[in-house]
MIMI-527178 format. One line per 10 residues: number of its first residue (from 1); their letters; for each residue x, y, z of N, C-alpha, C. Coordinates in steps of 0.1 Angstrom, whole numbers. Layout:
NUM) a) X Y Z X Y Z X Y Z | ...
// end
This chain:
1) mkldnlleke) 763 650 936 777 646 938 784 656 945 | 792 652 955 800 662 963 812 666 955 | 817 678 959 828 684 952 841 675 954 | 843 669 966 854 661 968 855 649 958 | 843 644 955 843 633 945 846 638 931 | 842 650 928 845 656 915 860 658 913 | 867 662 924 881 664 924 889 651 920 | 883 640 923 890 627 921 888 622 907 | 879 628 899 876 623 886 885 631 875 | 888 624 865 894 630 853 884 638 846
11) yqnihnkeis) 889 648 838 879 657 831 869 649 822 | 874 639 815 864 633 805 853 626 813 | 856 620 824 845 614 832 835 624 837 | 841 635 842 832 646 846 823 651 835 | 830 654 824 823 661 813 813 652 806 | 817 639 803 809 631 795 798 623 803 | 801 619 816 793 610 823 786 617 835 | 793 626 842 789 630 855 782 643 855 | 787 653 847 782 667 849 767 668 845 | 763 659 835 749 660 831 740 656 842
21) kishtdnssa) 745 649 852 736 644 863 734 655 874 | 742 666 873 742 676 883 733 687 879 | 722 690 887 714 701 884 719 714 890 | 717 725 883 722 738 888 714 741 901 | 721 746 911 715 751 923 709 765 920 | 700 769 928 695 783 927 706 793 927 | 716 791 936 727 800 937 736 800 925 | 739 789 919 747 788 907 740 795 895 | 727 793 894 719 800 884 720 815 886 | 719 820 898 720 834 901 734 840 898
31) iielyekfve) 744 832 900 758 836 896 759 838 881 | 753 829 873 753 830 859 746 842 854 | 735 846 860 728 858 857 736 870 860 | 743 870 871 752 881 875 763 883 865 | 769 871 861 780 872 850 775 878 837 | 763 875 833 757 880 821 756 895 822 | 752 900 834 751 915 836 765 921 835 | 775 914 841 788 919 841 794 921 827 | 793 911 818 798 912 805 791 922 796 | 779 925 800 771 935 792 775 950 796
41) neniknnthd) 782 951 807 786 965 812 797 971 804 | 795 982 799 805 989 790 817 992 798 | 817 994 811 828 998 818 839 988 819 | 836 975 816 847 965 816 857 966 805 | 853 974 795 862 976 783 873 986 785 | 873 993 797 884 1003 799 898 997 801 | 899 988 810 912 981 812 910 969 821 | 920 961 822 918 948 830 915 951 845 | 923 961 851 921 964 865 907 969 868 | 902 978 859 889 984 861 878 973 860
51) ayllakkmie) 880 964 851 871 953 850 871 944 863 | 883 942 868 884 934 880 877 941 892 | 879 954 894 873 961 904 857 961 903 | 853 963 891 838 962 888 832 949 892 | 839 938 888 834 924 891 834 922 906 | 844 926 913 845 925 927 833 932 934 | 831 944 930 820 952 936 806 946 933 | 804 941 921 791 935 918 789 922 926 | 800 915 928 799 902 936 797 905 951 | 804 915 956 803 919 970 789 924 973
61) dfsctytied) 783 930 963 769 935 965 759 925 963 | 763 913 958 754 902 954 749 896 967 | 736 895 968 729 891 981 730 876 984 | 733 868 973 734 854 975 746 849 983 | 743 840 992 754 834 1000 758 821 993 | 768 821 984 771 810 975 782 801 981 | 783 789 977 793 779 982 803 776 972 | 814 768 976 824 764 967 818 756 955 | 808 747 959 802 739 949 794 747 939 | 787 758 944 780 767 935 790 773 925
71) itlasfaiie) 802 777 929 812 783 920 816 773 910 | 818 760 914 822 750 904 811 748 893 | 798 747 897 787 745 888 785 757 879 | 785 769 885 783 781 877 795 783 867 | 807 781 871 819 783 863 819 773 851 | 814 761 854 814 751 843 805 755 832 | 793 760 835 784 765 825 789 777 818 | 795 786 825 801 798 819 812 795 809 | 821 786 814 833 783 806 828 775 793 | 818 766 795 813 759 783 808 768 773
81) ditsnivdny) 802 779 777 796 789 768 806 796 760 | 818 800 767 828 807 759 836 798 750 | 834 785 751 841 777 741 838 780 727 | 825 785 725 821 789 711 819 804 711 | 817 811 722 815 825 722 825 832 732 | 837 835 726 847 841 735 844 855 738 | 845 858 752 842 872 757 855 878 762 | 865 880 753 878 886 756 883 880 769 | 889 889 778 895 884 790 885 884 802 | 873 889 800 864 892 811 859 880 819
91) tgifltsliq) 858 869 812 853 857 820 862 853 830 | 875 853 827 885 849 837 886 859 849 | 884 872 846 884 882 856 872 880 865 | 860 877 859 848 875 868 849 863 877 | 854 852 871 855 840 879 866 841 890 | 877 848 887 887 851 897 880 859 909 | 873 870 905 866 878 915 856 870 924 | 849 861 917 839 853 924 846 844 935 | 857 838 932 865 830 941 871 839 952 | 877 851 948 883 859 958 874 864 968
101) vhydrnqtkd) 862 869 964 852 874 974 848 863 983 | 845 851 978 842 840 987 853 836 997 | 865 837 992 876 834 1001 878 844 1011 | 877 857 1008 878 868 1017 868 867 1028 | 856 862 1025 845 861 1035 847 849 1044 | 852 838 1038 852 825 1045 865 820 1050 | 876 825 1043 890 821 1047 891 806 1046 | 885 799 1037 884 785 1036 898 779 1032 | 901 767 1038 913 760 1034 910 750 1023 | 898 748 1019 894 739 1009 898 744 995
111) syllitdpnk) 901 735 986 904 740 972 891 743 964 | 892 753 956 882 756 946 885 748 933 | 874 745 926 876 737 914 869 743 902 | 877 745 891 872 748 878 873 737 868 | 863 734 860 864 724 850 864 730 836 | 874 728 829 876 734 815 878 723 805 | 876 726 792 879 717 781 894 715 780 | 899 702 780 913 700 780 919 703 766 | 911 705 756 916 707 742 915 721 738 | 909 730 746 906 744 741 910 753 753
121) rvlhtfgyel) 920 762 750 925 772 760 918 785 757 | 906 786 762 898 798 759 896 807 772 | 899 803 784 896 811 795 909 819 798 | 909 832 796 920 840 797 920 849 810 | 932 853 814 933 863 826 927 857 838 | 927 844 840 922 839 853 933 840 863 | 929 843 876 939 844 886 945 858 888 | 939 868 881 944 882 881 944 887 896 | 956 891 901 957 896 914 951 887 925 | 950 874 923 945 865 933 953 865 945
131) ngpsiqiqgs) 947 865 957 954 866 970 948 856 980 | 954 844 980 951 835 991 945 822 988 | 936 821 979 929 808 976 938 797 970 | 934 785 972 940 773 965 930 769 954 | 934 768 942 924 765 931 930 754 922 | 921 744 919 925 734 909 917 736 897 | 924 735 885 917 736 872 919 723 865 | 908 716 863 908 703 856 905 706 841 | 916 706 833 915 710 819 925 720 816 | 924 726 804 934 736 799 929 750 801
141) igfylglrlq) 938 760 800 935 774 802 943 783 793 | 938 795 791 943 804 781 954 813 786 | 955 825 780 966 835 782 965 841 796 | 976 846 801 978 854 813 972 848 826 | 974 835 827 971 828 840 980 834 851 | 973 838 862 981 843 873 987 856 871 | 982 864 862 987 878 860 987 885 874 | 999 890 878 1000 898 890 995 890 903 | 997 877 902 993 869 914 1000 873 926 | 992 874 937 997 879 950 1002 868 959
151) sglitvfgnv) 993 858 961 996 846 970 985 836 967 | 987 824 973 978 813 970 984 803 960 | 976 793 956 981 782 947 971 780 936 | 976 780 924 968 776 912 975 764 906 | 967 753 905 972 740 899 964 737 886 | 970 735 875 963 733 862 967 719 858 | 956 710 857 958 696 851 955 696 837 | 963 704 829 961 705 815 971 714 809 | 970 719 797 979 728 790 976 742 792 | 986 751 791 984 765 794 990 773 782
161) ssecgtqmkg) 983 784 779 988 793 768 998 803 774 | 1003 812 766 1014 821 769 1011 831 780 | 1022 838 785 1022 848 795 1017 843 808 | 1019 831 812 1016 826 825 1025 832 835 | 1019 837 846 1027 842 857 1034 856 855 | 1028 863 845 1034 876 842 1032 886 854 | 1043 893 857 1043 902 868 1038 896 882 | 1041 883 883 1037 876 895 1044 881 907 | 1037 883 918 1043 889 930 1045 879 942 | 1039 868 941 1039 858 951 1030 846 948
171) gticlkgdif) 1030 836 957 1021 825 954 1028 814 946 | 1021 804 942 1026 793 934 1017 789 923 | 1022 787 911 1015 781 900 1021 768 896 | 1013 757 896 1018 744 892 1011 740 879 | 1019 737 869 1013 733 856 1017 718 853 | 1006 710 853 1008 696 851 1009 692 836 | 1006 701 827 1007 699 813 1018 707 806 | 1017 709 793 1027 717 786 1023 731 786 | 1033 740 784 1031 755 784 1034 759 769 | 1025 766 763 1026 771 749 1029 786 749
181) gsighgmeng) 1041 790 751 1044 804 752 1052 807 764 | 1054 820 767 1062 825 778 1057 822 791 | 1065 821 802 1061 821 815 1070 830 824 | 1064 835 834 1072 843 844 1077 856 839 | 1071 862 829 1076 875 823 1075 886 834 | 1086 891 838 1086 902 848 1082 898 862 | 1082 885 865 1078 881 878 1088 886 889 | 1082 890 901 1090 896 912 1092 886 923 | 1083 876 925 1084 866 935 1075 855 932 | 1075 845 941 1067 833 939 1074 822 932
191) tiivsknade) 1066 812 929 1072 800 922 1062 795 911 | 1069 791 900 1061 785 889 1068 771 887 | 1060 760 887 1065 747 885 1058 741 872 | 1066 737 862 1061 731 850 1065 716 850 | 1055 707 851 1058 693 852 1063 687 839 | 1060 693 828 1064 688 815 1073 698 808 | 1070 701 795 1079 709 787 1075 724 788 | 1084 733 786 1082 747 785 1086 751 771 | 1080 763 767 1083 768 754 1094 778 755 | 1094 788 746 1105 798 746 1101 809 756
201) yvgtkmrggt) 1112 817 760 1110 828 769 1105 824 783 | 1113 815 789 1110 812 803 1118 823 812 | 1110 830 819 1116 840 829 1121 853 823 | 1116 857 811 1120 870 805 1118 882 815 | 1129 889 817 1129 901 826 1124 898 840 | 1125 885 845 1121 882 858 1131 889 868 | 1125 894 880 1134 901 890 1135 893 902 | 1127 882 904 1128 874 916 1119 862 915 | 1120 853 925 1112 841 925 1119 830 918 | 1112 819 916 1118 806 911 1109 800 900
211) iivkenaqnf) 1115 796 889 1108 788 879 1115 775 878 | 1107 764 878 1112 750 877 1105 744 865 | 1113 738 856 1107 731 844 1113 717 845 | 1104 707 847 1109 693 850 1112 685 837 | 1110 691 825 1114 684 813 1123 694 805 | 1120 697 793 1128 705 785 1123 719 782 | 1131 729 778 1127 742 775 1133 746 761 | 1128 756 755 1132 760 741 1143 771 742 | 1142 781 733 1151 792 732 1148 803 743 | 1158 811 745 1157 824 753 1153 821 768
221) vgnemqggki) 1158 811 774 1155 809 788 1163 820 796 | 1156 828 805 1163 838 812 1166 850 804 | 1159 853 793 1161 864 785 1160 878 793 | 1171 886 793 1171 898 801 1167 896 815 | 1169 885 821 1167 882 835 1174 891 844 | 1168 896 855 1175 905 864 1177 899 878 | 1170 889 882 1171 882 894 1163 870 895 | 1164 862 906 1156 850 908 1164 838 903 | 1157 827 902 1163 814 898 1155 807 888 | 1161 801 878 1154 792 868 1162 779 868
231) hiygnaknfi) 1154 768 869 1160 755 869 1153 746 859 | 1160 742 849 1155 733 838 1161 719 841 | 1152 709 843 1157 696 846 1162 689 834 | 1158 693 822 1162 686 810 1171 695 802 | 1169 696 788 1177 704 779 1171 717 776 | 1179 726 771 1174 739 765 1181 741 752 | 1176 751 745 1182 753 731 1191 765 731 | 1188 776 723 1197 786 720 1194 799 729 | 1205 807 730 1204 820 736 1199 820 751 | 1205 810 758 1202 809 772 1209 821 780
241) grqmrggeii) 1201 828 788 1207 840 795 1211 852 786 | 1204 853 775 1207 865 766 1204 878 773 | 1214 887 773 1214 900 780 1210 898 795 | 1214 888 801 1211 885 815 1218 895 824 | 1211 901 834 1216 911 843 1217 907 857 | 1213 895 860 1214 890 874 1206 877 875 | 1207 870 887 1200 858 889 1208 846 885 | 1202 834 885 1209 822 883 1200 813 874 | 1207 807 864 1200 797 855 1208 784 856 | 1201 773 859 1207 760 860 1200 751 850
251) idgscndhig) 1208 745 841 1203 735 831 1209 722 834 | 1201 712 838 1206 699 842 1211 691 829 | 1206 694 818 1210 687 805 1220 695 797 | 1218 695 784 1227 702 775 1220 714 769 | 1227 723 763 1222 735 756 1228 736 742 | 1222 744 733 1228 746 720 1237 758 720 | 1235 768 711 1244 778 708 1241 791 715 | 1251 800 716 1249 814 720 1245 815 735 | 1251 807 744 1248 808 758 1255 820 763 | 1247 829 771 1253 841 777 1255 852 767
261) ykmyqgiihi) 1248 852 756 1250 863 746 1247 877 752 | 1257 885 752 1256 899 757 1252 899 772 | 1257 889 779 1254 887 793 1261 898 801 | 1254 905 811 1260 915 819 1264 910 833 | 1255 903 840 1258 897 853 1250 884 855 | 1252 877 866 1245 865 869 1253 853 867 | 1247 841 869 1254 828 868 1246 819 859 | 1252 812 850 1246 802 842 1254 789 844 | 1247 778 847 1253 765 850 1247 755 841 | 1255 750 832 1251 739 823 1258 726 827
271) kknagknige) 1250 716 832 1255 704 838 1260 694 828 | 1256 695 815 1262 686 805 1269 694 794 | 1265 694 781 1273 700 771 1267 713 766 | 1276 722 760 1272 735 755 1276 736 740 | 1269 743 732 1271 745 718 1281 756 715 | 1280 761 703 1289 771 698 1287 785 703 | 1297 794 702 1296 808 705 1292 810 719 | 1297 803 729 1294 805 743 1300 818 747 | 1293 826 755 1298 839 760 1300 849 749 | 1293 848 738 1295 858 727 1291 872 732
281) emyegeihvd) 1301 882 731 1299 896 735 1294 897 749 | 1300 888 758 1296 888 772 1304 899 779 | 1297 906 788 1303 917 796 1309 913 809 | 1300 907 817 1304 902 830 1295 889 833 | 1297 884 845 1289 872 849 1298 860 847 | 1292 848 850 1299 835 849 1291 825 842 | 1297 817 834 1291 805 828 1299 793 832 | 1292 783 837 1299 770 841 1293 759 833 | 1302 751 827 1298 740 819 1305 727 824 | 1297 717 828 1303 705 834 1308 695 823
291) geiegafpyi) 1302 697 811 1306 687 800 1315 694 790 | 1312 691 777 1320 696 766 1315 709 760 | 1324 717 755 1320 730 748 1324 729 734 | 1315 731 725 1318 730 711 1324 743 705 | 1335 742 699 1342 754 693 1350 762 703 | 1355 773 697 1363 783 705 1354 793 712 | 1360 803 718 1353 813 725 1354 827 718 | 1346 829 707 1347 841 700 1340 853 707 | 1344 865 703 1338 877 707 1336 879 722 | 1345 873 730 1345 876 745 1350 890 747
301) cqngkifqkg) 1343 897 756 1347 910 759 1346 913 774 | 1354 922 778 1353 927 792 1355 916 802 | 1347 915 812 1351 907 824 1343 894 826 | 1337 889 816 1330 877 817 1339 865 819 | 1335 854 826 1343 843 829 1336 830 825 | 1343 821 819 1337 808 815 1346 797 822 | 1338 787 828 1345 776 835 1340 763 828 | 1349 754 827 1346 741 821 1352 730 831 | 1343 721 835 1346 710 844 1354 716 857 | 1349 727 861 1355 733 874 1367 742 872
311) kqvhpkkikk) 1372 743 860 1384 751 858 1381 763 848 | 1386 774 852 1384 786 843 1391 785 830 | 1384 786 819 1390 784 806 1390 797 798 | 1383 807 802 1383 820 796 1379 831 805 | 1386 842 806 1400 843 801 1409 834 809 | 1419 828 802 1428 819 808 1437 827 818 | 1438 821 830 1447 828 840 1462 827 836 | 1468 838 838 1483 839 834 1491 835 847 | 1499 825 845 1507 821 857 1518 830 859 | 1520 834 871 1531 843 875 1544 835 875
321) s) 1554 841 869 1567 834 869 1575 836 882
// end
Protein backbone atom coordinates (compact mmCIF):
# COMPACT_ATOMS: atom_id res chain seq x y z
CA UNK A 1 0.00 0.00 0.00
CA UNK A 2 1.33 3.44 -0.91
CA UNK A 3 1.88 6.11 1.73
CA UNK A 4 -0.62 8.47 0.06
CA UNK A 5 -3.34 5.87 0.62
CA UNK A 6 -2.34 5.49 4.26
CA UNK A 7 -2.76 9.23 4.76
CA UNK A 8 -6.37 9.00 3.66
CA UNK A 9 -7.30 6.30 6.19
CA UNK A 10 -8.38 6.83 9.77
CA UNK A 11 -6.23 5.23 12.44
CA UNK A 12 -8.54 2.33 13.23
CA UNK A 13 -8.67 1.22 9.61
CA UNK A 14 -4.90 1.39 9.38
CA UNK A 15 -4.33 -0.37 12.66
CA UNK A 16 -6.97 -3.08 12.53
CA UNK A 17 -7.27 -3.88 8.84
CA UNK A 18 -4.42 -2.53 6.79
CA UNK A 19 -1.14 -2.47 8.73
CA UNK A 20 -1.08 -6.25 9.11
CA UNK A 21 -0.95 -6.53 5.31
CA UNK A 22 2.24 -4.48 5.07
CA UNK A 23 5.50 -6.38 5.35
CA UNK A 24 8.52 -4.57 6.72
CA UNK A 25 11.04 -3.54 4.11
CA UNK A 26 14.70 -4.37 4.61
CA UNK A 27 15.30 -0.69 5.29
CA UNK A 28 12.60 -0.38 7.94
CA UNK A 29 13.95 -3.47 9.70
CA UNK A 30 17.43 -1.92 9.65
CA UNK A 31 16.02 1.29 11.18
CA UNK A 32 14.48 -0.72 14.02
CA UNK A 33 17.83 -2.39 14.70
CA UNK A 34 19.52 1.03 14.78
CA UNK A 35 16.89 2.29 17.23
CA UNK A 36 17.56 -0.65 19.54
CA UNK A 37 21.28 0.22 19.56
CA UNK A 38 20.43 3.85 20.29
CA UNK A 39 18.28 3.15 23.38
CA UNK A 40 20.95 0.79 24.73
CA UNK A 41 23.58 3.57 24.62
CA UNK A 42 24.28 4.97 28.09
CA UNK A 43 25.11 8.42 26.69
CA UNK A 44 21.45 9.18 25.93
CA UNK A 45 20.78 9.50 29.65
CA UNK A 46 22.85 12.70 30.00
CA UNK A 47 20.26 15.16 28.73
CA UNK A 48 17.76 15.67 25.91
CA UNK A 49 20.09 17.61 23.63
CA UNK A 50 22.95 15.13 23.96
CA UNK A 51 20.55 12.30 23.13
CA UNK A 52 19.37 14.22 20.07
CA UNK A 53 22.93 14.83 18.84
CA UNK A 54 23.80 11.15 19.35
CA UNK A 55 20.71 10.00 17.44
CA UNK A 56 21.49 12.34 14.53
CA UNK A 57 25.10 11.15 14.33
CA UNK A 58 24.10 7.48 14.40
CA UNK A 59 21.51 8.05 11.65
CA UNK A 60 23.87 10.19 9.54
CA UNK A 61 26.44 7.38 9.72
CA UNK A 62 23.75 4.85 8.85
CA UNK A 63 24.58 3.37 5.42
CA UNK A 64 20.95 2.63 4.50
CA UNK A 65 19.20 4.96 2.01
CA UNK A 66 15.73 4.92 3.55
CA UNK A 67 12.47 6.40 2.25
CA UNK A 68 9.46 8.18 3.76
CA UNK A 69 7.54 4.90 3.66
CA UNK A 70 10.40 3.13 5.49
CA UNK A 71 10.10 5.77 8.24
CA UNK A 72 6.34 5.18 8.54
CA UNK A 73 6.72 1.39 8.79
CA UNK A 74 9.65 1.45 11.20
CA UNK A 75 8.10 4.13 13.44
CA UNK A 76 4.83 2.18 13.63
CA UNK A 77 6.63 -0.90 14.98
CA UNK A 78 8.73 1.16 17.40
CA UNK A 79 5.74 3.12 18.75
CA UNK A 80 3.67 -0.06 19.13
CA UNK A 81 6.48 -1.48 21.27
CA UNK A 82 6.60 1.49 23.66
CA UNK A 83 2.86 1.20 24.28
CA UNK A 84 3.78 -1.42 26.86
CA UNK A 85 7.51 -0.71 27.29
CA UNK A 86 8.04 3.04 27.75
CA UNK A 87 11.62 4.19 27.01
CA UNK A 88 11.51 7.68 28.58
CA UNK A 89 11.78 10.47 26.00
CA UNK A 90 14.30 8.79 23.75
CA UNK A 91 11.94 7.22 21.23
CA UNK A 92 10.54 10.61 20.25
CA UNK A 93 14.05 12.01 19.91
CA UNK A 94 15.17 9.11 17.71
CA UNK A 95 12.17 9.37 15.37
CA UNK A 96 12.58 13.15 15.14
CA UNK A 97 16.24 12.68 14.18
CA UNK A 98 15.31 10.02 11.64
CA UNK A 99 12.94 12.41 9.88
CA UNK A 100 15.29 15.41 10.19
CA UNK A 101 18.23 13.60 8.59
CA UNK A 102 16.05 12.35 5.72
CA UNK A 103 14.65 15.86 5.20
CA UNK A 104 18.11 17.48 5.26
CA UNK A 105 19.30 15.05 2.58
CA UNK A 106 16.26 15.21 0.30
CA UNK A 107 14.48 18.55 1.04
CA UNK A 108 11.21 16.77 0.26
CA UNK A 109 7.91 18.66 0.17
CA UNK A 110 5.97 15.47 0.93
CA UNK A 111 4.53 14.93 4.40
CA UNK A 112 5.99 12.34 6.77
CA UNK A 113 3.51 10.08 8.57
CA UNK A 114 3.56 8.58 12.06
CA UNK A 115 0.81 6.20 13.20
CA UNK A 116 0.15 6.12 16.96
CA UNK A 117 -2.51 4.70 19.27
CA UNK A 118 -5.34 7.27 19.60
CA UNK A 119 -5.99 6.23 23.22
CA UNK A 120 -2.43 6.22 24.60
CA UNK A 121 -0.14 9.25 24.71
CA UNK A 122 3.21 7.47 25.13
CA UNK A 123 5.48 9.06 22.50
CA UNK A 124 7.23 11.96 24.25
CA UNK A 125 9.58 14.76 23.09
CA UNK A 126 8.74 14.26 19.44
CA UNK A 127 9.66 17.21 17.19
CA UNK A 128 12.59 18.35 19.34
CA UNK A 129 14.38 21.18 17.47
CA UNK A 130 12.70 20.04 14.25
CA UNK A 131 13.64 22.30 11.33
CA UNK A 132 11.71 22.16 8.07
CA UNK A 133 9.68 18.95 7.58
CA UNK A 134 5.91 18.62 7.42
CA UNK A 135 4.70 15.74 9.61
CA UNK A 136 1.27 14.20 10.14
CA UNK A 137 0.60 12.13 13.25
CA UNK A 138 -2.42 9.83 13.00
CA UNK A 139 -3.28 9.21 16.65
CA UNK A 140 -2.35 10.75 20.00
CA UNK A 141 1.01 11.85 21.35
CA UNK A 142 2.70 12.53 24.70
CA UNK A 143 4.57 15.29 26.51
CA UNK A 144 6.80 18.00 25.00
CA UNK A 145 5.58 17.82 21.40
CA UNK A 146 7.56 20.36 19.35
CA UNK A 147 9.97 21.26 22.15
CA UNK A 148 12.19 24.08 20.74
CA UNK A 149 10.63 23.63 17.29
CA UNK A 150 12.53 25.71 14.70
CA UNK A 151 10.36 25.54 11.57
CA UNK A 152 8.07 23.19 9.67
CA UNK A 153 4.60 21.82 10.39
CA UNK A 154 3.41 19.17 12.85
CA UNK A 155 -0.26 18.14 12.59
CA UNK A 156 -1.74 15.75 15.17
CA UNK A 157 -5.04 13.97 14.44
CA UNK A 158 -5.53 12.98 18.06
CA UNK A 159 -5.04 14.22 21.63
CA UNK A 160 -1.84 15.69 23.07
CA UNK A 161 -0.31 15.73 26.56
CA UNK A 162 1.17 18.70 28.40
CA UNK A 163 4.05 21.04 27.48
CA UNK A 164 3.25 21.16 23.77
CA UNK A 165 5.27 23.85 21.96
CA UNK A 166 7.51 24.64 24.94
CA UNK A 167 10.26 27.14 23.98
CA UNK A 168 9.06 26.98 20.38
CA UNK A 169 11.08 29.28 18.08
CA UNK A 170 9.13 28.97 14.82
CA UNK A 171 6.99 26.70 12.67
CA UNK A 172 3.41 25.59 13.20
CA UNK A 173 1.74 22.96 15.40
CA UNK A 174 -1.87 22.02 14.51
CA UNK A 175 -3.77 19.96 17.07
CA UNK A 176 -6.99 18.39 15.82
CA UNK A 177 -7.90 16.84 19.19
CA UNK A 178 -7.90 18.09 22.79
CA UNK A 179 -4.83 19.19 24.73
CA UNK A 180 -4.31 17.84 28.26
CA UNK A 181 -2.00 20.33 29.96
CA UNK A 182 -0.07 23.45 29.06
CA UNK A 183 0.81 24.71 25.57
CA UNK A 184 3.27 27.33 24.34
CA UNK A 185 5.23 27.67 27.59
CA UNK A 186 8.01 30.18 26.91
CA UNK A 187 7.44 30.12 23.14
CA UNK A 188 9.31 32.80 21.20
CA UNK A 189 7.71 32.57 17.76
CA UNK A 190 5.59 30.35 15.54
CA UNK A 191 1.94 29.32 15.70
CA UNK A 192 -0.04 26.75 17.70
CA UNK A 193 -3.61 26.01 16.57
CA UNK A 194 -5.91 23.88 18.76
CA UNK A 195 -9.07 22.83 16.90
CA UNK A 196 -10.91 21.72 20.05
CA UNK A 197 -10.45 22.50 23.76
CA UNK A 198 -7.35 23.60 25.62
CA UNK A 199 -6.50 22.95 29.24
CA UNK A 200 -4.95 25.30 31.82
CA UNK A 201 -1.83 27.42 31.23
CA UNK A 202 -2.15 28.42 27.59
CA UNK A 203 0.88 30.57 26.71
CA UNK A 204 2.57 30.76 30.11
CA UNK A 205 5.60 33.08 29.87
CA UNK A 206 5.31 33.20 26.07
CA UNK A 207 7.41 35.97 24.49
CA UNK A 208 6.12 35.89 20.92
CA UNK A 209 4.15 33.95 18.35
CA UNK A 210 0.46 33.13 18.19
CA UNK A 211 -1.78 30.59 19.94
CA UNK A 212 -5.30 29.96 18.64
CA UNK A 213 -7.84 27.79 20.49
CA UNK A 214 -11.02 27.23 18.46
CA UNK A 215 -13.18 26.09 21.38
CA UNK A 216 -12.72 26.71 25.15
CA UNK A 217 -9.78 27.11 27.55
CA UNK A 218 -9.47 26.69 31.30
CA UNK A 219 -7.66 28.78 33.95
CA UNK A 220 -4.47 30.85 33.63
CA UNK A 221 -4.56 31.76 29.94
CA UNK A 222 -1.54 34.02 29.31
CA UNK A 223 -0.07 33.47 32.77
CA UNK A 224 3.03 35.72 33.07
CA UNK A 225 2.83 36.31 29.32
CA UNK A 226 5.46 38.72 27.98
CA UNK A 227 4.55 39.05 24.28
CA UNK A 228 2.72 37.48 21.36
CA UNK A 229 -0.98 36.86 20.89
CA UNK A 230 -3.49 34.37 22.31
CA UNK A 231 -6.95 34.06 20.76
CA UNK A 232 -9.61 31.85 22.37
CA UNK A 233 -12.71 31.47 20.18
CA UNK A 234 -14.86 30.18 23.05
CA UNK A 235 -14.88 30.81 26.81
CA UNK A 236 -12.11 30.79 29.41
CA UNK A 237 -12.21 30.52 33.20
CA UNK A 238 -10.24 32.25 35.98
CA UNK A 239 -7.04 34.30 36.25
CA UNK A 240 -6.79 35.26 32.57
CA UNK A 241 -3.62 37.35 32.06
CA UNK A 242 -2.35 36.76 35.60
CA UNK A 243 0.88 38.79 36.07
CA UNK A 244 0.85 39.52 32.34
CA UNK A 245 3.76 41.70 31.20
CA UNK A 246 2.96 42.22 27.51
CA UNK A 247 1.19 40.85 24.47
CA UNK A 248 -2.50 40.48 23.71
CA UNK A 249 -5.22 38.07 24.84
CA UNK A 250 -8.57 37.91 23.01
CA UNK A 251 -11.47 35.84 24.38
CA UNK A 252 -14.45 35.72 22.01
CA UNK A 253 -16.72 34.34 24.74
CA UNK A 254 -16.97 35.02 28.48
CA UNK A 255 -14.55 34.60 31.40
CA UNK A 256 -14.92 33.98 35.10
CA UNK A 257 -13.10 35.78 37.92
CA UNK A 258 -9.77 37.56 38.55
CA UNK A 259 -9.09 38.75 34.99
CA UNK A 260 -5.81 40.69 34.86
CA UNK A 261 -4.73 39.79 38.40
CA UNK A 262 -1.47 41.66 39.14
CA UNK A 263 -1.24 42.55 35.45
CA UNK A 264 1.76 44.76 34.54
CA UNK A 265 1.30 45.48 30.82
CA UNK A 266 -0.51 44.19 27.74
CA UNK A 267 -4.10 44.09 26.51
CA UNK A 268 -6.93 41.70 27.42
CA UNK A 269 -10.13 41.82 25.34
CA UNK A 270 -13.19 39.88 26.53
CA UNK A 271 -15.91 40.06 23.88
CA UNK A 272 -18.75 38.89 26.15
CA UNK A 273 -19.05 38.93 29.96
CA UNK A 274 -16.50 39.04 32.79
CA UNK A 275 -16.72 37.76 36.38
CA UNK A 276 -15.73 39.18 39.75
CA UNK A 277 -12.57 40.99 40.85
CA UNK A 278 -11.55 42.18 37.39
CA UNK A 279 -8.24 44.05 37.46
CA UNK A 280 -7.41 42.92 41.00
CA UNK A 281 -4.07 44.48 42.07
CA UNK A 282 -3.49 45.53 38.47
CA UNK A 283 -0.42 47.76 37.84
CA UNK A 284 -0.70 48.79 34.19
CA UNK A 285 -2.17 47.55 30.92
CA UNK A 286 -5.73 47.53 29.59
CA UNK A 287 -8.75 45.25 29.99
CA UNK A 288 -11.64 45.61 27.54
CA UNK A 289 -15.00 43.92 28.17
CA UNK A 290 -17.75 44.17 25.55
CA UNK A 291 -20.45 42.64 27.76
CA UNK A 292 -21.33 42.80 31.46
CA UNK A 293 -18.90 42.91 34.41
CA UNK A 294 -19.94 41.22 37.64
CA UNK A 295 -19.33 43.24 40.79
CA UNK A 296 -17.24 46.31 41.55
CA UNK A 297 -13.55 46.91 40.85
CA UNK A 298 -11.69 46.07 44.08
CA UNK A 299 -7.97 46.40 44.69
CA UNK A 300 -7.23 48.47 41.59
CA UNK A 301 -3.83 50.07 41.89
CA UNK A 302 -1.54 52.32 39.91
CA UNK A 303 -2.19 52.89 36.20
CA UNK A 304 -4.28 49.99 34.92
CA UNK A 305 -7.37 50.82 32.85
CA UNK A 306 -10.66 48.94 32.40
CA UNK A 307 -13.07 49.60 29.53
CA UNK A 308 -16.64 48.33 29.25
CA UNK A 309 -18.57 48.54 25.98
CA UNK A 310 -15.98 50.96 24.62
CA UNK A 311 -16.00 53.37 27.58
CA UNK A 312 -13.38 53.68 30.30
CA UNK A 313 -15.00 52.67 33.59
CA UNK A 314 -11.93 52.53 35.83
CA UNK A 315 -10.37 54.74 36.80
CA UNK A 316 -13.23 57.03 35.90
CA UNK A 317 -12.23 60.11 34.01
CA UNK A 318 -12.78 63.33 35.92
CA UNK A 319 -14.57 65.93 33.85
CA UNK A 320 -12.94 69.31 33.88
CA UNK A 321 -15.24 72.09 35.00
